[in-house]
C-alpha positions as CSV (number, residue, x, y, z in Angstrom):
1,X,-0.2,0.4,0.1
2,X,0.9,3.1,-0.7
3,X,0.8,5.5,3.2
4,X,-0.1,3.6,6.2
5,X,-4.6,4.1,5.6
6,X,-4.7,5.0,2.2
7,X,-7.9,3.2,2.2
8,X,-9.8,6.0,4.6
9,X,-8.6,7.9,2.4
10,X,-9.3,6.0,-1.5
11,X,-12.1,4.4,-0.3
12,X,-13.4,2.2,-3.8
13,X,-10.6,-0.7,-3.6
14,X,-11.0,-0.7,-7.4
15,X,-9.4,3.3,-7.2
16,X,-7.1,2.9,-4.8
17,X,-6.0,-0.2,-6.9
18,X,-5.3,1.3,-10.2
19,X,-3.5,4.9,-7.4
20,X,-1.3,2.5,-6.6
21,X,-0.8,0.5,-10.1
22,X,0.2,4.7,-10.9
23,X,3.1,5.2,-8.3
24,X,3.9,2.5,-9.2
25,X,5.2,2.7,-12.8
26,X,5.6,6.3,-12.4
27,X,8.8,5.4,-8.9
28,X,5.7,7.2,-6.7
29,X,6.6,9.7,-8.2
30,X,3.9,12.6,-7.5
31,X,2.2,14.2,-10.2
32,X,1.9,16.3,-12.4
33,X,0.6,20.1,-11.9
34,X,-1.8,20.3,-14.9
35,X,-3.8,18.1,-13.2
36,X,-4.3,19.8,-10.2
37,X,-4.6,23.2,-12.3
38,X,-7.3,21.3,-14.6
39,X,-9.1,20.7,-10.7
40,X,-9.4,24.1,-10.3
41,X,-11.3,24.7,-13.6
42,X,-13.7,22.6,-12.8
43,X,-16.6,25.2,-13.5
44,X,-15.9,24.8,-16.9
45,X,-17.1,21.8,-17.0
46,X,-19.7,23.9,-15.4
47,X,-18.5,21.7,-11.7
48,X,-18.0,23.6,-9.2
49,X,-14.1,23.4,-8.0
50,X,-15.3,23.2,-4.8
51,X,-16.9,19.3,-4.5
52,X,-12.4,19.0,-5.9
53,X,-10.4,20.0,-3.0
54,X,-6.3,20.3,-3.1
55,X,-4.7,20.2,-0.1
56,X,-1.7,22.5,0.8
57,X,1.7,20.9,0.1
58,X,3.5,23.2,2.4
59,X,1.9,22.2,5.5
60,X,3.5,19.0,5.1
61,X,6.7,19.8,3.6
62,X,9.6,17.3,5.3
63,X,6.7,15.0,6.8
64,X,6.8,11.9,4.3
65,X,3.6,10.9,5.5
66,X,2.7,14.1,5.1
67,X,3.1,14.8,1.8
68,X,2.3,11.0,0.8
69,X,-1.4,11.3,2.2
70,X,-1.6,14.5,0.8
71,X,-0.7,13.8,-2.3
72,X,-3.1,11.6,-2.3
73,X,-5.9,13.0,-1.4
74,X,-6.3,15.4,-4.5
75,X,-6.7,11.6,-6.4
76,X,-9.9,11.1,-4.7
77,X,-10.6,14.1,-6.6
78,X,-9.6,13.4,-9.5
79,X,-11.9,10.8,-9.6
80,X,-14.9,12.2,-9.1
81,X,-14.0,14.8,-11.5
82,X,-14.1,12.2,-14.1
83,X,-16.7,10.6,-12.8
84,X,-18.3,14.4,-12.8
85,X,-17.5,15.5,-16.2
86,X,-17.7,11.9,-18.2
């Protein structure tokens, strides 16, 4: 598993498995900023950007577990955005 407690962040097992595979293929590198920027512009698709929260990564800096959790939280937002935009 990517981070302890990932199951409470990403509730859907199928999505959690896909996210774990995604990060494993990338050597666990953080996601591209483009995805986060797109979430901020969800209103362009008639969606509410506040429905897709993005954490403040600077708060987690220097704390590996906190940074990993901050990295996972937007994944749920990206997946929700994809479902809603679809």
